N, C-alpha and C positions, 0 to 999 in steps of 0.2 A: 415472653414472658408479661404478665399482667401489671397495670401500670402500679398498683400497690405493693406486688411482690419488686419492683425494679426500685421504689421508694425505700424498702425496706434493707435492700442489698445495700442502697448508698448510705443510708444510715448507719449499717452494720461497719461498713467500710471506714467511715469516719470515726466511730467507735473504736474500731481496731486501731486506727491512726493516733486516736487520743492515747490509747493505752500504750502503744510504740513510742510515743512522744516521750513518756515517762522513762523509758528503757534504753532509750539512746543517749546513754552516758558513756563516753570515752573512759577506757580501764585506767586507773591509777595502780599500777603493778607494785609500787611501794608498799601497798597497805594490803593488796589483794592475795588470795589463796593460787590464784591461776597460775601464776609462774611455776609455784610446787607442781601444781596439778598436770601440767604440760611435762615437766621434768619427769613426774613418775611414768607419765606413758612412753616416754622416750627410753627410762631404764627398763620397763617392761619388755618391751618391743626388743631391745637389746639383749634381754636375757638377763638382766640383772636383778633377780628376782628376790634380794635381800631387802627391796623397798618394800616387801608385802609385809613382814614380820618384825622388823627391826628399825630403830630410829636412824636412818640410813645416811642421813645428812647432817648429823651432828658430831662434834668431836667431844661434846661433853658428857653425853650419856649414849654411846652409839650403839650399846647393848641393849638398851632398855626395850622390852617387848612391846610391839604396836601391831594392832589389827588393821591393816589399811584396807578399811571396807570400801572405800570408793575408788579403787584402782582403775576399774572399768572406765571411768568417766576419764581418768588421767589418759589412758590410750585414745579414746574419741577424740579429748580435746587436742592431744598431740597431733593425730593424722590431718585434722582440721586445720590446726596452725601451721603443720610444715606444708600443706596444700595450699592456703590461703590466706596465711598470716594471721595477725589479729584482727585484720578488718573482717575475716572471714569467719573467725570466732565471735564477732559482735554480731555478724548477719546472722549467724547460727542462733545463737542464743535469741535473738530478736524473734524470728521465724518461729523456734519451736515455741516461744512464750506465746506468740499470736495464735499459734493452734490449739494450745492447752485452753488458753481464754474462749476460742471458737468452740472448743467443744463443751465446756461448762455454760456458755451461753446458749448453745444450741440445745442442751439438756433443760436448762432454765426455760427457754422459749416452749418447748414440749410440756413442760409443767405448767405452764400459766399462758402466756402470748407474749408477742414481740415486745409489745407496749411496755408490759411490767417488766420483763427481763431487761430492757433497753435502761428503763428507769433505775432500776436496782443496780446495773451496770455502772451506770454513770457515779453512783455514791460509793461503790467498793472499788473502782479501778485504783485509786490511790492508794489503798491499802493492800492490793494485789501487788502494785508496783512497789512495794516496801524494800524488795530484795532487785537491786539492779545489777550488782556483780554476777559474772559468769562463773556459777558455782554449780557443783554435782547436785545439789538440790533441785535443779531443774528437771533432772531426770524423775525425781520422785514426782514432782508436779505432773509431768508428762504420763508417767505410769498410773496414777491415782485417775487423771482424767480417762485414760484407756480402760481400766478395771471398771470404772463407774459407768462409763458408755456402755461396754460389753453387758455387765450385769444388768443394768436399766432395761436394755432392749430385750433381753432376754426374759428378764421378769415380765415384762409387757407382751411377750410373745412376737415381739417384731423381729427378732434374730433368731437363728437357729440354733440348738444347744450344742453342737459342734464348735461354735465358734468359743464355749466355756473352756474348751481345751488348749487355747492360744494363751489363757491365763498362766498356767504353770510356765510355759516357756518366758513369757514376757518377765515371770518373776525370777527365772535365772538371770536374765539380764539385769534386773534391778538389783537384786542381791550383790552383784558386784559393781553397782555404781554408786549406789546411797545407802546411807544408813535408816533410811525410812522405809524401807522394803518390807518390814512388817506389816505395814498397813495394807500391803498388797493380799496376803491371806487373812488380815482382819475383815477387808471390805468383804471378801469372799464368804468368810464366816458369819458376817453380819446378815448379809442376804441368806444363807442357808438357814441361820435361826430364824429369820422372819418365816422363812417358807415352812420351817419345820412346825413353829408355832401355829402358822395357820392351817397346816393339814392336820394338826393334834385337834384343834379345836371343831374342826368341820369333818374329821373322821374320814378323810379321804385317803385313798391310797399314797403311801409313803414314796416318792420319787428319789432314790438314790443318786442319782446324778450330782447335786449339787455338794454333797458329803463326799463323793470321790474327786471333785475336783478341789475341795477344800483339803484333802488329803495330799493330793498332787501337787497343790501350791506349797503347802509346807514341806515337802519332800524336795521341792525345786529348791527350797532356801537352803539346802545342804549343799548345794553344787556351787561351791566357792573356795578358795583357798585354805580356808578355815574351818570348814565343815560345820559342825555344832557349834564350834568357839563363835564363828561367824554369826550364826542364827541366833545367840543370845547376847551377843555383842551389844546391840541396843539398849539392853536393858543394864548393862553394866559400866557403860563407858563415862559415866559420871561418878564413878566408885574412884577413878582416877583422874581428876582433874583440878588442877592446882593453880590454874589462873582464871580470874574472872574478866569475862568479855562483854561486850555491851548486847550485843544479839542474843544472849541465854538469860537476860535479866527480865524479871519480872515486871508488869507496868507498874504496878505499886512501887517498886525498888527505884525505878527511874524517875517516878513522879517526885518522890521523896528526895532523890538526890539532886534535881531541879537544874542539872547542866546541860540536859538532852532537849535540843529544841526540835522536836518531833511531832507535828500536827498528828500524825497517826496514831499516837496514843489517846488523843480525842476522839479522833474518827472511830477507831477499834470500839470504844465503849459506846459511841452511839450506834453503831452498826449492832454491837451486841444486844443493846437495849431493845432495838428494833427487831431482832431475832427473836428474843424472848417474848415479846408483845404478840408477834405474829402467832407464836404458838399458842399463846394464851386466847388469843381472839379466833385461832381455829377451834381451841375447845368450847368456847364460849358459842360459836356459831356453827360449826360443821363437825362435831366431833367425831363424825364416822371417818372422816378425811384425814385425821391425825394420824402422821407416818411415823411409825415405830422405827424405821430405819433413820429417816431423817433427823428425828428427834436424837438418836444415839449419836450419829455424825455430829450434830449441834453440840451437845454436851461435850464431845471428845474434843474438837478443833477449837471451842470456844476456851476450854481448860489450858489447852496448849499455847492459845494467843495470850491469855493472860499471865501465863507462868514464864513465857519467852517470847519475845517481841519478832524473833526469827521466824516465828509460826504466823505471822500476820498474813502473809500470802496465801498459805493453805487455807486458812481460816476465811479469808474473802473470797476464795474460790467456790468453797462449799455454802458460804452464806448467800452467795448470788444464786445459786441452785435452790438453796432451801428456803429463803425467803419470797422468792419469786413464787415457788408452789403455794406457802403458806396464805400469801396475798390474793392468789388466784382461787383458793377455797375459801376464803373469808368473803372476797366480793363476788365469787360465782358469775360474773358478768364481763363482756368486753366494753371497752371504750367505744360508745356510739354516738352520744349526743355532740353536738358543737361545742357546748359549754364544757363538758367533759373533756373534749380533745384540746380546747385551749387551756384548760386549767393544767391537763398534763403537759401541754408544751411549754408553758410558765414555770410549773416544778422542775421540768428537765432543765431548762435555761437558768433557772436559780442554783440548782445544785452544780451544773457546770460553771456558771461565774464564781459560786463559793469556791469550789474546788481549785479554779485557776488562781484565784486570790490567795488562798489559804497556803498552795504549794508552789507559789512562783519561786520561792527561795529555792525550793527542792528539785525543781525542774532544771534542764540543762539549756540556759536560754542563752548561752554564749557559744562562739564556737571554739572556746578553749574546751568545754566540757561534752558540748552536742556533738555526736557523730558516732563513726565506728573507730575501733582500733583504740590505741593507746594515747594517753594524753600528751601533748606537745613537750618535748624535753624531758619526758618520764626518765629516759634511760642515760642522760648524761652523766649522772654521778657514778654508775658503774662502768661507762665508757671512760671517764677519767681514772677510775682506779685501775683499770685494763692497760690502758694507754701509759701510764706512768709505771706499770709494773709493780703495783703495790703488793706487798705480801701479808700474809696472816701470821698469827692466828687473828681472827677478826674477834671483835665483842661488838655483838648488834644487839638491837632492840628487837621484843617480839614480833612486832607488826611487820618489819622489813624482811623477816626472815625468808619468806617465800621468793621475794626478790632475788636475793642473794643466792638463794638455791638454783634459782632459773638461769642465772648469769654467769654464776661463777663455779658451780659444782661441774667436774670433779676436782679443779685445781685447789678450790677453797670449800672447806666445811663451815657450817654455822654455829655460834655459840648457842642460839635457841631459834625457832620459829613458830609459825602461828597455828600449831599444834598442841593444846593443852594436855590431850591424851597421851601425846608421845614422849612425855618429860614426866619424871617423877613428882609428886607433890613438895617433897623437900628441898627438888631444885629449884622450884621457883619460890617457896617460902623461906628458904635457909640461903640460898644463892643468889639467884637472878635479881629478886627486888632488892634484898639487903645490901648486893653489892652497889647497888645505885643509890640507896640511902646513907650507908655507912662507910665512910673512908677507910677503914681499917679493914671492913671486909673486901673493899674494892683491892687493897694493897694484897691481900691474902688472895684472891683470885688471880693478882696480877702475876705473883709468885709462882702460883701453880700453873697457869696456862701461857704466861708470858707474851701477853697480847701485844701486837706491833700494830694494829691499828682499830679504831672504831667507826664502825659504819652505822650511822644513826637516823631514824626518821624524826626530824626535830619536832614535828607535829603530834609527838606522843606526849599527849597532856596529861598522862598519868603525874600523879604527885612525885613519884621517885625518878620518872624519866625526865621531867623538866630540873629536878635539881641536881640529877647526875650531869646534864646539858651544861648548866651554870659552872658547877665545879669542875668540870673538864676545861672550860673556856679560860676559868681562872687559873688551872693547873699548869705549871712551866714545865712539866715533864711532858705535856701533851701540846701539838699544835695542829690548831684546825686549817686546814690546806684546801678545802673543797665544801662550797653552800650553793644550794639553789633552792627552788621551791617546795622541793620535797626530802633532800636529805642533806647531812652533814657528814664530813670525813674528817677524822683525828689522826695524825701520826705520832707515835712515840719518839722521842727526841733520842737517836741512835744513829750511828754510822751509817746504817742500812737506809735511813730516811732522810739524811742529811741533805742532801742536793735536792730533792722534791720540796722540802720543808723550806729551804733557800728561796726557792723559787716561787713557791704558792701560799707560803704561810699569809693567812688571814690575820690583820691586828686585832686585839683584843677589844680595840674602841670600837671595832664594828658591830659588836654585840652588846646588847642591852642585858646585863648581868645582876639587874637589883628587880 
């Protein structure tokens, strides 16, 4: 191996390590969806297919129709968890994330050179690392990387057209693991459109292969438990979405709200401006190199990033590829002179130091957060619940639903969980939120469901969540019996809970209720 190549390998390893450092967050199951996904996989493998089309875990709206579009992810997560535990899941997520980054980096390098790809990577890595939880969307990032990799190499004549037949097969897996499967046939369609336009303007003979692959890929999306309903579900999911969550909010909304301390809101705008400027400079200096495909992808994923911060990651991956390509087309040269190399090193160090300084609060810099598996003592609350044989019905908050599903189902069902699409809009607007805001509605729900316990994530900073907790601490009908860094448990004062309350009641003076 040449000295230059060895140096690049070392730098790439350091770059992967820097990205991996952002991702090595221990799991907080009390807020994560992961527990529910694992339980989904267990249910499917046990033949309980009700999980696919109904609100399986809820006692409030158990028959509400649901399209469980990510059931396949649950099966994969469950099998890994069963074999290797949560440490294995963390390692799996880390490794597949690094593979995705590597594929996009290699494409960026092929479209520019190592130096440009490295510099752009340093800039976008914090943005790419926006999503640190183990979620089904990791499969969408993976399949997007594979689709672009295969289509790019085929278009360049570096891969046999037979590889295109892998795309419909991959699409079958994709449609059953995450809702972003629509980008599979979208990417194929974009490359087909570009090739068709080129053939039209150059009067060459039409190659029907891309069109066949597009058709097969679209047909492949029908191979899911919901067939055509599964195919159109990505376009319908927000028709029934009664609960607002941060990850689905726009950049403008969160900035106006002013309570989210996320430096990626600024970094996203910086990268977006660089992306736009790179296209402008290409049009000015090297118009013939303007990429129709990259422009379409830039418009699409930029818009997605602006309208929902959950899309920062995929925007970052494509920004890495597209900005690198555009910079190379603008510069048209490699970094050769000593002064240019020194300037490059200086810029890279500056970007790294600024990133480290700005993102120090988001990095897992202590042993409590850094590493694999679950956060220490994350399961203490549910262990107490089980050990004391506490009974439901449970009233719980939105975020902790997946945690309770993982640990308590089928013995207990949940009031709600972190799937807005799995509950009706009136449930959230007329029952869940008002029950925490209005004592009379709370009493109505008490009479209807006869709650015996309350299991709540006390870091629920919604106005209604905080008010509800304060009122329950003051409420003489309820006794707080457990409290830790993650959750609080209240028990109804009745004969069933009398002995537990006697031994474990936490005095009201322990809590600040003002």
